[in-house]
N, C-alpha and C positions, 0 to 999 in steps of 0.2 A: 675765808676768801680764796685760799689756795684750793680747798676742796671744790668750791664752786667753779673755779677756773679750769679744773681738770675734769669736771663732770661732763657727761655727754649731753647734747642738746635735748630739751624736753619738747618734742614736736607737738605733743598732745595739748600743750597750753600756749602755743605760739599765738601771738595776737595778729600776725601778718596773714592775710588771705593767700590762697594759692595763686601762683603766677598765672596771669590771664593769657589765653590763647585765642580770644575772639573779641571783636570790637565791643560788643555789649558787656562782656565780662570785664574788659578794661575800664569801661565807664563806671561799672559797679565798684571796682577796686579803687578808682579815683575818688568816688564819693565816700567810700569807707575811710580813706586816709584823710580827706578833708574834714570829716566829722571827728576823727581821732584828734587832729590838730585843734579843732574848735573846743572839744571837750577838755583837752589838756590845758588850753589857754584859759578857759573858764575856771578850772580847778586852781591854776596858779594865781589868777587874779583874786579869787575868793579867799584863798589861804593867805595870800600876801596882805589883803585887807584885814583879815582876822589877826594875823601876827602884829601888824602895825597898831591895831586897836588895843591888843593886849599890852604891848610895850608902852603905849602912850598913856593908857588909863589904869595901869596896874598900881597896886599899893606899894609904897616904898617905906622903909624904916624912917620913922620920925617925920613922915609926910603923908597927908591925906591924899587918897587917890583923886585924880582929876575927874571932874564931872562933865557930862556932855548933855546938853539940852538941844533938842531939834525942833524946828518949827513944823508946820503942817506939811509943807512941800519938800521936806528934807530928803525923802526917798524917791521923789519924782525922777531925778537924774538916773538913779539905779534902775527903777522900773522902766523908764524910757529906753535905756541902753539895752536891757534884756529883751524888750519888745522889738526893738530894731533888729537885734541879733536873731530872734525867732523868725521875723519876717524874711530876713536875708536867707536863712536856712530853708524856709519854705519855698521861696522863689528858686533857690539853687536846686532843691529837690525836684521841682516841676521841670526845670530846664534839663536836668540830667535824666529824668524819666523819659522825656520826649526824645532825648538823644539815644537812650537804650532802645526805644521803640523803632526808631528809624534805622534800618539796616543799610549796610554798604553793599554795592554790587559785588558779584564774584570777581575775583582777581584774574589776572592773565593766566595763571596756572590752574584755574578752576575748571569746572565742568561746563562753563558757559552760561550759567543762570544769570538773568538780569536782575536789576534792582526791584525789590518789592518791600514788604514790611512784616511786622510782628504782631504781638498781642494787641488787639484792636487793629489787626493787620490791614494796611492800606495797599491798594493796587493789585490785589490778587484777582486774576481773571474770573469773572462770575460764572463762565461756562464750565469751570472745573468743579462746581459744587454738585453734590448729590441731592436731588430734589427731596424735600420733605424733612430734612434734618437741620438742626441749628447748632451753633456753637455757643459756648458760655459767654462770648463777647458779642454775639449777634452777627458775626461774620460767617463766611462760607465754612462748611464743616470738612470732615475728612473727605478727600477727593480720590486719590489714586490715579489721577490723570497723568499721562506721560508729560514730563517737563519739556518745555519748548525753549526757544532762544529768548523769549520774553518772560519766562517764569522761573522761579527757583526750583531747586531739588526738594520735592515735598515728600515727606515720609510720615507714615502713621505709627505712633507709639502707643501701644495698648497695654495697660497695666492690669494685672490680675494677681490674686494671691497664689504664689509670691514670686512673680517674675515679670519681665517686660518682653513683649512681642513687637518686633519692628517689621512693618510691611513696606516694601520698596515699590517705587512706581512701576506701573505696567500690570496687565492682567485685570481680572474682575475681582470684586470683593469676595473673599472666601477662597480665591484661587490665586492669590498674590504670592510673589516671592517674599519669603519672610525669614527672620532669624530670631533667636531668643537670647536674651541676656546681653549680647554685644551688638552695638550698632556700628556698622562700617560705612564711612562717608569719605568722599574725596577732599583733599586739602584745597584751601583757597576757594571754597565753593560755598555760596549761601545755601544753608539748609533750613527748611521750615519743618518743625515737628508739630503734627496734630495729635494732641494728647487726649486720651480718654481712658476709662476704666470699665471693666466688666463686672466689678463688685463694689468694694469699699473705696474710700478716698485714699489715693496714693500721691506722692509728690516726686517730681522729676527734678534732680539737681546734680549737675556736673559743674562744680565750682570753677574749673578752668575755662568753661565755655559759656557761662551765663548764670542767671539767678534761678531761684526756685519757682516751679510752676506746678499747680495742683491738677491732678487727673481725677475727674469725678465721673461716676456712672451717669450716662444719659447726656453728658455735655462734652463738647470738644473745646479745648483750650490750646492756643498756639504759642509757641516760642520759636526763637531762631538762634542760629550761631553761624560763624564762619571761622573754622579753625585755620590758624596761620602756620601750623607746624605739624608734621606727621608725628604720630605717637599714639599711646593708649592712655586715655583719661578716665579716671575712676569717678563714678557717681554714687549717690546714696539717696535713700528716701528718708525724709524727716517726719513723715506721718505714720504713726503706729498703725499697722494694718492686720494685726492678729498674731497668732502663735508663731508663724513662719517668717515674721518680719526681719529677724536678724540675718536671714540668708538672702533677702531680697536686695540684690545689688545690680548695678548696671555699669557698662563700660562703653565708651565711644572710641573706636579705633579709626584713626585718621590715616589714610593711605594716599598714594599718588592716583591721578585720574585713571591711567591704564590699569593699575592694580584693582581699583574699585570696579571698573567695567568687567575685568576678568572674574572678580569675586562674585558679582551679581550673576554673571553668565554661568559660572560653575555651580553656584547655589541653586539657580533655576534648574539646571540639568540634574543635580542631586535630588531635588524635590520631585521632579518628574519621574526619575528612576524609582524613588521610594514609593511614589503613588502607584506606579505600574506594578511593583511587587505586591503591594497591598491588594490591588484589584485582582491580580492573578490568584492570590491566596483565597480571596473571597469567592472567586469563581470555582476554585478547586473544592472549597468547603461546601459550596452550594450544589455541585454536581451530584453527589450521592443522594442528597435530599430530593433533587429533581427526579432522579432515577427511581427512588422509592415511591414518590407520589405517582409517577407514571405507571408503575407496576400495580399500585393499589387501584388506580382507575380502571385498569384492564380487568 
């Protein structure tokens, strides 16, 4: 007991989930703790009944063990109670699932996005969709449209072996402002992620911000979160995706609104500068070839 008291905490086997920093993650954690309580209660009742039966019907010295005979309906109360419990859990699960799907509007310190929804997303403007593509839920796919006062901040998350690419609003597909590995979002802002994959199945999971969502090639799945506190939140994939799976990690960095706007502006400028350098080098490499072709034609 003394050794255990002085031992360091074993975080790897903690039964508690990570602290929630988004409304949907908070609902998931609440469901987790409710089910923990239900499971513990069932275990206690079952073991208490077993101990009581053993004590009552055990064999004692000089005395025959008590006998128990049950009629046909003796187990009906037990079966009925367990059935009611299962029904209550099912109804609770439906209610909490609907609660997770319905997101809250961005807060007063957010980017100004209005209320919309999530997986099976409701209320997303149809004009934002790209014609000809479909999502896994039958809703509008990856858009890339600029957010307005009536829409959330919508970001595309594209998985590949073995990293994540995040495309921010604005620009054309293929020419968007993007980052790898780390997603930067403003605090207190509703963020919708459109998830897809370029190859195999991947999973998006940032425990502090929500549940797991699968990213599959050819489909678009949506999830959402609204971070309530600035910080850096670690994510992980729970779907094995090949030899480079151990290095495939993701992070969400939550910053203030001005810092987010500065980040996107600087990121855009850096990408344009890099693109300009590449184009200049390509032009320089192509010039000698063009000159050689011209001489050959003469």
